C-alpha positions in Angstrom: 165.0 117.9 85.8 165.1 117.3 82.1 161.9 117.9 80.2 160.8 118.0 76.6 157.4 119.5 75.8 155.8 119.3 72.4 153.1 121.6 71.1 151.6 122.8 67.8 149.8 119.7 66.7 146.3 119.8 65.4 143.9 118.9 62.7 144.6 120.2 59.2 143.5 119.5 55.7 145.8 117.9 53.2 148.2 120.5 51.7 148.1 122.5 54.9 150.8 123.4 57.3 151.6 123.2 61.0 154.6 124.3 63.1 155.5 121.9 65.9 157.6 123.1 68.9 159.8 121.2 71.3 160.7 123.2 74.4 163.5 121.7 76.3 164.5 122.4 80.0 167.2 120.9 82.2 169.7 120.8 79.3 170.8 122.8 76.4 171.2 121.9 72.7 174.9 121.9 73.1 174.5 118.8 75.3 172.4 116.7 72.9 171.1 116.7 69.4 167.3 116.8 69.1 165.3 114.4 66.9 161.7 114.4 65.9 159.9 111.0 65.7 156.4 110.0 64.8 154.2 107.1 65.4 151.0 106.3 63.5 148.3 103.9 64.8 149.5 100.3 64.3 153.0 101.4 63.1 156.4 101.5 64.6 157.9 104.9 65.7 160.0 106.4 63.0 162.6 109.0 62.9 161.6 112.1 60.9 164.1 114.7 61.3 167.2 115.4 63.4 169.3 118.5 64.3 172.6 118.9 66.0 173.6 122.4 67.0 177.2 121.4 67.7 178.0 120.5 64.1 175.0 121.8 62.2 174.1 118.2 61.1 170.5 118.0 59.8 168.7 114.8 58.7 165.3 114.2 57.1 163.6 110.9 56.3 163.0 110.6 52.5 159.3 110.8 52.9 159.3 114.3 54.3 162.3 115.9 52.4 161.3 119.1 50.7 158.1 119.4 53.0 159.4 119.5 56.6 162.0 121.9 57.9 163.8 121.6 61.3 165.1 124.7 63.0 166.2 125.8 66.5 166.1 128.9 68.7 169.0 128.4 71.2 167.8 131.5 73.1 164.5 129.8 73.8 166.0 126.3 74.0 163.3 125.3 71.5 163.5 123.2 68.4 160.8 123.6 65.7 159.5 121.4 63.0 157.7 123.1 60.1 155.3 120.7 58.4 154.3 121.8 55.0 152.3 120.3 52.1 150.8 117.8 54.6 149.5 114.4 53.5 147.1 112.1 55.3 150.0 109.7 55.7 151.7 112.2 57.9 149.0 111.6 60.5 150.7 110.5 63.7 151.8 111.5 67.2 155.0 113.5 66.9 157.6 113.2 69.6 160.8 115.0 70.3 163.8 113.2 71.7 167.1 114.1 73.1 169.3 111.8 71.0 171.3 109.2 72.9 169.3 109.7 76.1 166.1 108.2 77.6 164.4 111.6 77.4 161.3 111.9 75.3 158.4 114.3 75.2 154.8 113.1 75.6 154.0 113.9 72.0 151.6 116.1 70.0 148.9 114.7 67.7 148.9 115.7 64.0 145.9 114.7 61.9 145.7 115.4 58.3 142.3 115.0 56.6 142.0 114.2 53.0 
């Protein structure tokens, strides 16, 4: 059974940092690239970052470039998203997703206070 489980969200002040984790089971990162998405209240879900272990391709949406860093630990089958210099507009539920599949995690809430 394929599962994606996010963790690491929380409440942080503006300028602070969090590290989100996406633990995958039932497949490996050689099978699928992993994307991080977020959805704020009243807004559409947007792609934040993407990582492919097969070709090393990495993507960041412009609004997080220089502040967020995606990485992976293949031994743990876990993808991380380091969130730094957080802003109130980063407040959202963050989801990980096996790109090209129907597999999504349930999300982890990130709240940034001003």
